[in-house]
C-alpha positions in Angstrom: 89.9 136.6 -33.4 93.2 134.8 -33.9 95.1 138.0 -33.8 93.6 138.8 -30.4 94.6 135.4 -29.0 98.1 135.7 -30.4 98.4 139.2 -28.8 97.3 137.8 -25.4 99.8 134.9 -25.6 102.6 137.3 -26.5 101.7 139.7 -23.7 101.6 136.8 -21.2 105.1 135.8 -22.3 106.3 139.4 -21.8 104.7 139.6 -18.4 106.4 136.3 -17.3 109.8 137.5 -18.5 109.2 140.8 -16.7 108.3 139.0 -13.5 111.5 137.0 -13.7 113.5 140.2 -14.3 111.9 141.9 -11.3 112.7 138.9 -9.0 116.4 139.1 -10.1 116.5 142.8 -9.5 115.0 142.5 -6.1 117.6 139.9 -5.1 120.4 142.3 -6.3 118.9 145.1 -4.3 118.7 143.0 -1.2 122.3 142.0 -1.6 123.4 145.6 -2.0 121.4 146.5 1.1 123.2 143.9 3.1 126.5 145.2 1.9 125.6 148.8 2.8 124.7 147.7 6.3 128.0 145.9 6.7 129.9 149.0 5.4 128.0 151.3 7.8 128.8 149.0 10.7 132.5 149.0 9.8 132.5 152.7 9.4 130.8 153.2 12.8 133.4 150.9 14.5 136.3 152.7 12.8 135.0 156.1 13.8 134.4 154.9 17.4 137.9 153.5 17.6 139.4 156.8 16.4 137.4 158.8 19.0 138.0 156.7 22.0 141.0 154.6 21.3 139.0 151.6 22.6 137.4 148.8 20.7 133.6 149.2 20.9 131.4 146.2 21.6 130.4 144.2 18.5 127.2 145.5 16.8 124.9 142.8 15.5 123.3 143.7 12.1 119.5 144.1 12.1 117.4 141.8 10.0 
C-alpha cells in the first residue's frame, strides 16, 4: 500500500516538472515565431525595394 502511495507521489512530482518544462518550451516557441515573423517582414520589404526601387508601405505584424 505504501509503495503505491509513494509511486503516485513521485509520479505527481514528475508531472508537475513536466508541465513547467512544457510551459517554458511553449514560451520559447512563441518567441521564435515572433522573430520569424519579423524576419519575413524584413525580407519582404528588402525584396520589394530591390524590385521597385521605392520604399513600400509599412507592414504591421499580425497577432
